[in-house]
C-alpha positions in Angstrom: 4.6 7.2 5.0 2.7 9.5 7.3 -0.3 10.6 5.4 -2.9 8.8 3.0 -1.5 8.6 -0.5 2.3 8.4 0.6 4.2 5.8 -1.2 7.2 3.8 -0.4 9.3 1.2 -1.7 10.5 -1.6 0.3 13.8 -3.6 -0.5 14.3 -7.2 0.5 18.0 -7.7 0.7 17.6 -11.7 0.6 15.8 -12.1 -2.5 16.8 -8.4 -4.1 13.4 -7.7 -4.9 11.7 -4.4 -4.0 7.9 -4.1 -3.2 5.8 -0.6 -3.7 3.6 0.2 -1.0 0.4 2.9 -0.9 -0.8 4.2 2.3 -4.6 3.9 2.1 -5.3 4.7 5.7 -3.8 5.3 9.2 -4.7 3.8 12.7 -5.5 6.1 15.4 -1.8 6.1 16.6 -0.5 6.7 13.0 0.5 3.3 11.6 0.0 3.1 8.1 -2.6 0.7 6.5 -0.2 0.2 3.3 -1.2 -2.2 0.3 1.5 -3.2 -2.3 1.1 -3.9 -5.9 2.0 -7.1 -7.8 2.6 -7.9 -11.4 2.7 -11.6 -10.9 -0.4 -12.8 -9.2 -2.9 -10.6 -10.6 -5.5 -12.9 -11.0 -6.7 -12.7 -7.5 -7.3 -9.0 -7.5 -10.2 -7.0 -8.1 -8.5 -3.8 -8.2 -5.7 -2.6 -10.8 -3.6 0.2 -11.5 -1.9 1.2 -14.7 1.2 2.4 -16.1 1.6 6.2 -15.6 -0.7 6.6 -12.3 2.4 6.8 -10.3 6.1 7.5 -11.6 6.9 4.0 -10.1 4.1 1.9 -12.0 5.8 0.8 -15.2 3.0 -1.6 -15.9 -0.4 -2.8 -15.2 -0.5 -4.2 -11.5 -2.9 -5.6 -9.1 -3.4 -4.2 -5.6 -2.4 -7.1 -3.4 -5.2 -7.2 -0.6 -4.3 -10.8 0.4 -0.9 -9.8 1.9 -2.0 -7.0 3.8 -2.9 -8.5 7.4 -2.4 -5.7 10.0 -1.2 -2.1 9.9 2.6 -1.6 9.4 4.6 -0.1 12.1 5.6 3.6 11.5 8.3 3.3 13.9 9.8 0.4 12.0 9.3 2.0 8.6 11.3 5.1 9.9 14.0 2.8 11.0 14.1 1.1 7.3 14.4 4.6 6.2 17.4 5.2 8.0 18.9 2.0 7.2 18.1 2.5 3.6 15.7 -0.5 3.3 12.7 1.7 2.9 12.6 4.5 0.3 10.0 7.0 0.3 8.3 8.2 -2.8 5.9 11.0 -4.0 2.5 10.7 -3.1 0.1 9.2 -5.4 -3.2 11.0 -6.5 -6.4 11.0 -4.2 -8.6 9.6 -6.6 -6.3 6.4 -6.9 -6.2 6.1 -3.2 -10.1 6.5 -3.3 -10.5 3.8 -5.9 -8.3 1.4 -4.0 -10.2 2.1 -0.7 -13.3 1.5 -2.5 -12.0 -1.9 -3.7 -10.5 -2.7 -0.2 -14.1 -2.2 1.2 -15.7 -4.6 -1.1 -12.9 -7.5 -1.1 -13.1 -10.7 0.8 -9.5 -10.8 0.9 -9.0 -7.4 2.7 -9.4 -8.0 6.6 -12.2 -6.7 8.5 -10.4 -4.9 11.1 -8.6 -2.8 8.4 -11.8 -1.9 6.6 -13.2 -0.7 10.0 -10.0 1.8 10.2 -10.8 2.8 6.8 -14.4 3.4 7.3 -13.5 5.7 10.4 -11.6 8.1 8.1 -14.1 8.5 5.5 
């Protein structure tokens, strides 16, 4: 969760659902900019990942740009790991991350402030 391409799953004990996240950027202080994937609301997305592009992707999934409002707190994610709410995964390929970043830059749903962070890293 400290590098672009890192992946993690966040469990929601309330509804017993898990959400898969991919780090696509970092702020100046190291907080991750991460997007999650969805299989239920794919009509709103312009970017998709397919089964096999990561071990945790088991079916065609849409990148969820509309749910990404601000960088995540690295400290909160690390706390989540200690509490076993957050589970780090293997990194995803750089080519996949670049595809997501390109789509994020074009998306009307991805916040402009986060686009600026991504532009600074290019």
